[in-house]
N, C-alpha and C positions, 0 to 999 in steps of 0.2 A: 626472485627479487623480494626483498622485504618492503612492506608498506606500513608505515606508522600512522595509525588512525587516532586522532585526538578526539576524545569524547568527554568534554568538560575537563575534569581534573584527572581523568583516567586515560592511560594510553594502552591501546590494544594492538597486538601485532598479528598481521596476516601474512601469509607466505606469498601473496600475489597483490599486485596493484589493482585498482578498480577497473583499469582498462586492459588487464591481462586477458589473453585468449582462453576461453573456457568451453567445456562441453555443456549441453543443455539437456535436462531431464524433467519429465512431467508425469503426473499420475492423478487419479481420482476424477470426480466430476461427471461421470457418465459419458462424456465426450460426444454429446448429441449433435453438436455443430462443428466437430473437429477441433475443438479448442485445445486439445492436447498436441496438435501440430504433427500428428503421426500419419497423416494421409488417409485416415479412416474415421469411423465413428464408434469404434470399439472401446469400451471402458478399460482402464488399467488400475490395478490395485497395488502395483509395485512400480518403482521408478523405471521409466523406459527412456532411452536416449532419443532425442529428436534429431534425425539425420546423423551424419558422421562428422560434421564440422566441429572444430574447436575455436570458432571465431566470434563467440558471444562474449559480452562483457557484463559485469555487475553494474548496478543492482538489477534484479529481476522485477518485472512489473506485470501484473495480470489482473484481469477483471473476471466476472463470474463465468461468462461464456466466451471469453476472448482473451488473447494474450498479445502483448507487444513488447519488443526488445530491441536494443541497439547493438550492433556488432562493433568490433574494435576499429573498423574502418570508418565509423560514424554514420553508417547507413541504418535506416529504420525499417523494421519488419513487423508484420502483424498477421494474425490468423484467428479463426473462430467465427462467432456470430457477427453479422454485419448488417443487421436489420435497419439501423439508423445511420449507416455510414461510419460506424464506430472504428473500422479498420483504417479509414483514411485513404482508401484505394480508388475513390471516385465513383463508386457504385454501391449497391447493397447486396452483393453476392457473398455468401459465406465461403470461407476458405478452411481447408483441413490441413494445410501445410503452410509454412512461413512464406509470405509474399512481401517483396520490398515495397515500401511506401514511397512513391516518387523515385527520383534518381539521385537526389542529393546525398552527400556524405558529410553533413554538417550538424547532425543531431548530437546533443549531449545528455539530455534527460527526457524521459517520457513517462506518463502515467495515464491510466484508463479508468473511466467511470465504472462503477459497479454494475453488474448484470450485463454489461455491454450496452446498457440503455442510456447511460449518462454521457457526458462529454469526455473526450480524450484531450490531453494537453501534452505539448512537447516544447522543450527549450532547444535552441540552436546554440552553437558554440559562440556566436556573436552576441548572445544575451537577449535575443528576441524571443517572444512568446507566441505560440501557435495553438489553435484549438480546432477540433472537428468532432463530428458525431451528433448525437441528439442534443438539440438546443432549445427544446420546448420551454425551458425555464431559464434560459440565458446562460447555461453552464459553459458554453464555448467562450463567452466573454467578448464577443465582437460587437456588442451593442444591439444585437438582433435576437430573434427567437427562430431564425431560419435554420433548419438542419444543414450541416456541412458534411459532405462525404469526402472532402479533401482538406488538408490543413489550410486554415485561414489565419493570417496574422492578427494578434490581439493588440490593437493600438500600433504605435510606431516606436515605442521605447525599446532600448537595448540594454536594460538595466535589471532584468529578472534573474534570480538566482536559484529559487526552489519552487517546486510545484507539487500539488496534491489534489486528488479528486475523490469525492464521495459518490453517493448515488446520483444526486442531481446538483451538488454544489462543488465549487472549486476554490482552492486557496493558492496563494503564491507569495513569496517574499522577494523584495528587491535587494540589490547589492548594498543599499543603505540600511538593511535590516528592518525595513517597514513591512507590515503585513497587509495583504489585500485579499478580498473575497468577492465572490459573485455566484449567481445561480439561484437555486431554490432556497427559500428561507422560511417556510411555513410547514404545516402538517406535522408528520413524525419528526421532521428536522427543524422544529420550531427554533429559530434563532441560530441555525447552523452557520450563518455568516458572521456572527459575532458583532453585529452592527446595532444591537439594542432594540431591534424591531423584527417584524415578520414579513417585511416586503422583499420581493424578489429583486435581483439586480442582474442586468444583462451585460454590464461592463464592470471591470475591477473597481472596488471602492475600498479606501483604506480603513483598516480596523483600528480605531483609536488614533492616537498621535505618536505613540512610542516608536522608536527605532532601535528596538532591543530584542527582536525575535531571532532565534538561532536555528530552530527546527520546526517543521510543521508536518501534520498528518491528518487526513480526512477519513472518517469512518463512514458507515452507512448513512447516518444522518447526524453525526456529531463531529467535532473537531478537537484536535489536540495540538499543543504547541509548547515549546520550551523557550524561555528567555535566556539571554546571555549570562544571567546571574545564576543559572541552574534551577530556577523555579519552574514548576509545571502548571499549565493553564488549560482549561477545557470549557467547552460551551456547546449548545445545541440540544438534540434529543437526548432523553435520559430515562427512557421507559424501564430500563433494567439496571439502573445505577451505573451506566457506562461512563459517566462523567467523574466518578470517583469522589463525589462530594458528600457521601453519607446519606443521600436521599434519592428520590426518583423525580425530582422537579427539573424541568428543562431550564436552560439558561440562554439568554439571547446576547449576552456579552461575556467576554472571557472572565473566568473566575479561577483563582488559584486553588490547586489541590493541596491541602495541608499547608504547612509553613516551611517545609524543608527546601533547601537550595542545593540538593545533592543528586539531582536527576541529570543523566548524561544523554539519554535518547528517548524519543517517543516512537512508538512502533505501530504499524498497520493495524487499524481497527475496523475491518470491513463489515463485521457483523454488529453485535450489540455488546461486545466486550472490548477491553483495551489492555495494552501492555506498555510498560516503560522500564528502562534499565537505569539503575543508579550508578554513581561514579565508582562504587565498590564492586561492580559487576554482577550484582544481584538483580533478579528479574521479579517484577511485580505485576499483578493482574487484578482486574475488577470488572464487574458487569454481569451479564448473563452467564449461567453456568449449568443449565439443565442437563447437559450431556458431558459435563466434565471439561469443557473447553478452556477453563481457567488453569487446569493442570494442578489443582490443589488436592486431588485424591478424593473428591466428593462432588456432589451436584448442588451445592449451596451457592446461591447468588451472593455477590459481594458488591456493596456500593462504595467501598473505600479500598485503596490498594492493599493487597495481601501478598506476601512473598511466596514465590513458587519454589518449593523445596528449600535447600540450604546452600546450593552451589553459588559461586560467585565468578563463574566463567562464561556468562552469557554475552553474546555479541550482537544478536539481532533476533527479533521474533515477529510473527505475523498472525493476524486473527482472521479466520474464515467465518462462515456463518455459524457452524457448530464444531469447528475443529481449529487447531492451532499448530504452529511449527516454530522451531527456533534453532539457531546455530550457536554452538559454543566456540570459544576462542581456540580450542584444539582442533577445529575443523569437523567435528561430529555434528550430525543432524538429528533433531529430536522432534517428536510429534505427540499430540494427545487430543482428546475430545471424541467426537463421533467418528466411527469407522465406516459409516454408510458410504456407498459408492467408492470404497477403497481410498478414502481421503487420507488415511494415515500411512499409506505406502508399505503396509506390513504383509501384503499378499492375502488379506482377508477383509472382512467387514465388521470386525470386532472393535468396539469403542474402548478407549483408555482414558482414565481420569487423572493420570499422572504421566509425566514425560517418559516416552520409550524411544530408544534409538532406532533410526532407520538404517538397517544393515550394520556393517562394522567399519566402513570407510571413514577416514578422517581427512577428506579432501574437499569437503563442501565449503563454498565461499559466498554463496548468494542464494536467497530464497524470495519468492513472492507467493503470498497466501491470499486466496480470495474465498468467496462464498462457497465454491464447489470443487476447486482443484488447486494443486500446488505445482509451482515451477521452481526448479533449483538448478544451480550451476556449480560445477566442480572442476578441479584441475585435471 
């Protein structure tokens, strides 16, 4: 079945819908806490299928030491480190295989705080917002700093549409396209909430007054967002130029990146680097690059967006701590950066500073990239 995905002015075509049944594959990360979901703690340097089921759906979401995904039936599953109740299973026991979170089949989106130390967020199909996990800085959003090992509803509204989590901060948009933020707002993530100050928030607070936000993404301690007019905005920590503003100064309020209005998607920035795709299908990167994680063929940091290669077939990308991965519109999967712990899925630990294909298959449709491992879905 064809699925037409509108990305700003550009239309991309995938051979599956977002809710199509898919197989799940994982690799990298050492697997210390069973975060690869393979029932053991053995590291993998090549993609390995998790179980035999083909009941997973896109998009993939993963944290540093844990993973959470939704199946096509709307059930929520999690595994890996669970020190702070990150998995939402009502306890703090680690899991090395997927375990269902509760019994409901009403989940539509999920995201997990980096390292498995931050808060996890989930949206239900009725538009309600739920949080769980570490809540020391209010990242759950329920107005407290009490850790939650099971999902707790954030407020009573049923108007939420998108969610994103950083290390200790959270972002969400409502159906009216307003942007909301909460959690940690100081230290390395100075101003990560975009509220013009460094004060923590334990409940959602609106960012500005505009109702024009179309996409959001939260990095380690910085935030990325697109407006409906195709402009790109960033704020928060900027120690390595990850805000793309040509310097290393943090921002506590959203600042536009350049003057162009040709951006179509912002992409996962879990480390200290960022990605975005333009309406012409080109991929752009900036921030930390000591191990080639920007994919530019070198190890030079960039504080402004730089195009990755010359291709214009990019669909989605993700940033780990020192590695990156991306999908092309033809269904191929590409990786680059540090090869440590098998991050790149090449069967070795060799780093690459330019994109290299994972295998030869062209059936990949979803990826989740984090600090230490990669999760991918294919038909």
